[in-house]
N, C-alpha and C positions, 0 to 999 in steps of 0.2 A: 233825660227825655222819656216821655211817657211813649208807649207801642203806639199807640194812636197817633201822635205827632209825628212818631219816627216813618210811619206808613204814609200819612198823608204828605210829607215831603218828598219821600223818594218813590211813591207809586206810578208817576207818569215817568221817570226813568225805567222801571221796572217794565213796563209796558212798552215804553218803546224797545227795549233791548227784545222782549217777547218776539214781538213784531218781526224785527231784525232776523230773528233766529230761524223764525219761519221762513223768511225769505231765502235765506243762506241755505236752509236746508232742503229747499227746492231750487237751488241756484238761481233765483230770481232777484238778488239783489243788486243794485248798481252802485254807484258811489258813496252811498250812504253805508256802504261795508266798511268804509274807513274810521267809522266812529266805533267799531268791534273792540279793538284793544283798551281804547278807553274805559267802555261801559263794563269792559272785562273787569278792570281793575278797581273801578267803584264798587262792583258787586262784590267782591270778594271783600273788600273794606265793609260794606254793608252786613254780608253774612257774618264776618268774624262780631261785627257789634252787635247783632242781633242773638248771637250764641253767648257772649260775653253777658250780655243783660237780661238774658233768660227770657227773649221775647214769645217763646211759645215754638213748640215743634213743628206748627203748621205753616208758619212763615219761615222759620229756617230751612225745611224741606224744599218751599218753593224757592229761596234762593241758592240752597245748594243746587238745584236742580239746573238753575241759570247759568251758575257758575260751571257747571259740569259742560252742558251744551258750548257754552262759551269756548272751552278749554279744548271741546272735541274740534269747533269751526274753527279754531287758530291753528292747531295743528294740522288739519286737514288742508288748510289755504297756505299754510308753510309749505307742505310735502307736493304743491302742485308746482314748483319750479320745473320740474321736467315737464309737467303738462303744458306749461306755457312755454318752453322751448319747442317743444312739437307742433306746438298750434303757430308759434313763430312760424315753423318751418313750410307747415303744411296749408296753412291758410293767410295768415297777417301778413307774412312778407311779399310773397307773389300778388297779393289782392291790392297791396298797397305800392307795387308797381304798376299794375294796371291802372291804377287810379291815377298815377302821376305819370300817366304814357307821355303825355307830351313833353313833360321835362326831360323824359327818358330819351325821348327821340331828338330833343335837342340837345342834350349832353352827349349822346352817341355821335352826332354831326361834330360837335365842337372838340371832341377825342379823336374821333379817327377821321376828321379831316384834315387838321395838321399832321398826322400819324401817316395817314397815305401821302400826302405831299413831301414829306421828307424822304421817305422813300422813293418815291421819283427823282425828287433831288439828286439822287446818287447817279442816276444817268443825263440829268441834263443842267444840274447846276449845282454841282458838290461843293463850291464854295460855301453855300446855307448849312451844311453838316458841319464843316470846320468851325463855323462862325458858333456854333452852338456848343461842340465838344472840344473841352481841351487836351493836352497832351497826356494826363492821367488818365482820363477817359478811354481815350484812342487806345492806349497801352493796356488797361484793363481788356478791352473787347478784343485785342489781339491775342492776348493770353488765353481767353475763355474761348472765342470762336474762330481763332485764325487758322491757317494751315498746321495742321498736325496738333491744335492746342491740348493739352494736357492740365488744366487749372487747377484739379485737386490731387495732381501728383505729389508734389511737397509736403502734404500732410499726411499722406498715406502711412508713413512708415510712425507717426507721432499720434496720432489718431484712430488709425484701423479704418477700413470699410465704412462700418454703419457709423463710427465717431464724424466722418467725413459729412455724411448725409446728415445727422442731426445737427453738427455746427451747421450747414446751410441751410437748414430748416429754421433753427433760431433765428437767424441773419434774416431770413427772408420775414419772419413773422414780426420782427422787429421793424424791418424797412417798410414792407407796403402795406402794414396796419398802420405806421406811423404815417406815411401818405394819405390813405386814406382818410384818418382823423385830422389830418391837417385841411384837407380838402372840404369837409363839412366846417371843421371851424372857422374857415374862410368865408362861408356862406355869410357870416355875421356883416359882412362889408356889404349890405345891401344887394346880395346876390354877385357883384361882380368879382369877389373875392373868388366864389367857387367857379365861374364861368372862366377867370384867368388859370387858375388852378389847372384845370380841365384842359384847356389850350395848351400850357406849359406842358405838362405830362406828355400830351400826344406827341410835340414838338420832340420832346427830349428820347422818349422811347423811340418815336419813328427816326431821330437823326442817327439812334444807336443802330437800328435794324438797316438804314439806309447805309451810313459806314461799311458793315459787313458784307452789302451788296456791292460798294464801290470798290472793296477790297478782292471781289471774287470769289467770296466764301458764303455766298447767302444760304446753301443747303446746311451750314454748319449752327446758324443761329436759327434756322426754322424747326430744325429736326429738335432742337434743345427745347424751344419754347412752345411748339403745337400743344405737348400735352397739358400744360397748365395756362396758357393763353385766354382760353374763356374765362377759368376763374377769376385770373387777375385782371384783365383788362375790362371785362363785366363789372369788376368788383370797384374798380375805382370809376368808371361810368355811376354805379350805384351811390356809391361815397359821394360823388358830385350833383348828384339828384337831392341828394339830403341835404347838401349844402345849399342848393339853391333852393330847396321848400324851406328852409330855415329863413334864408336870406329875402323872401319875399313876405315872411311875417314882418322882417324888419322894415322893409321896403312901401308895405301897404298892410297897415295895421287895422285899416277900415275903422268902424265906429267904435273898436276897442282900444282902451290905452297902449301904448306899444309894448310894455312889458307884458300884458297879458296876452298880444299879437303873437310876440315873441315865444311866450309859453304854449299857444296853441300850436303854433308852427313845427315846435319843436317835438312837441307829441305826435304830429302828423309825421314828423320826419323822422322818430325813434325807430319803429320798426324798418325802416329803411337803411338807415346808418347800421344797426346790428346785423342787419341781412348781408350789408357790402362787408362789415369786416369779418363775418362769417365765410363769405366767399375769398376773402383775402387771406384769411386763415388758411383754408383749403388748398389755395394755391401754393401757400408757403409748404403744405404738406407735399403735394403733388411735385413739385419744383425740386424739392430737397430729396424726397425718397424716389421717384419716379423718371423725371427729365433728365438728371444726372446720373443714371445709369449708363454704363457703357456698353453693356451688351444687348441692350435693345434694340431689334432691325427697327429699320426707317418705315418699313408697311406699318407696324404694330404701334409705332408713335403716332403716324398720320391717322391710323384709323382710330385710335384712342381719343385725337385730339378733335375729329372731325366730329366724333361721338358725342363727347362733351358740349361742344356748342350746339349741335341739335337737342340735345338733353336740358340745356339751359335755358333754350327758345321754347321747350314744349313747356317747360317749368313756368316760365314766367307767363305763355299764354294760356294754360289750362288749371293747371294746379289751385285749388281752392275756389274754383270757380260754380257758380251755384248755392255758394254757403252765405251765409249772413255775415256781413261785412263785421269783421271785430276787431278789438283795439288791445294794444297790449299792454295797456294798463286797466283791462277789465279784470273785474275780481273773479 
């Protein structure tokens, strides 16, 4: 192939890459940035071919500069994972929650309505609690939060104090995030699945609290749960919101094909799901390493718990306000 023919075939692709690199270097590229890896591979092939066929220094220098600039941009984008996490926490997640405030309010009611109802049932209709919780659950609650409960005592000799806390942390990560992801996935059932999961979790957790109220040891469960309650309960609600948003894409595709509607709803729900999973991970940390501490005073526990509820409320209301709405998949 002659040099002129090679340039005629390839010059449009090189010009496209040149324009894309200028946009990336000015942080102005949009979805077209996804073409960079493919253009980079093709440019490497072109450079190798031009050098092998000795098409001249000028052409080889141009291609070499394009390849070097591509390489720098690819490494720059690969190194932005930490920036994306910061952006998610400081901007994308709270903005997405405010954008879905109606779904959040609905999920809040769907969860805390049954939760509070089951606590009230401890005083007015305790048979509802026993209809939800079996003997195994009641025994576990008595061991953890009953009179003189020491649930970690049998493990102290085997695992040590720190080993116990880490074991509990690992269990809570698996359990809590598993529930959150299940709530999200159930949203695919035309939103009804996420609604059902929110109500069910509210009923079960409310029944657990209600049973301890019924036995007369309410202080035991509240002093344990208050520290991580905001992380865990709000995290479950947030995952429910993500599930409902996904389900609405299935239920109301609009003018889009249903597959594309689900994809768009998934993109919109993704930062909410990631934020909810992060909250549940933090809940596991607090529950495993803080709530299970036996030497913390009640005043410290309740002060910390109330403070965290206030912090989360301010976070959702204020963080990222006034910034341009971002998407987690923005380049």
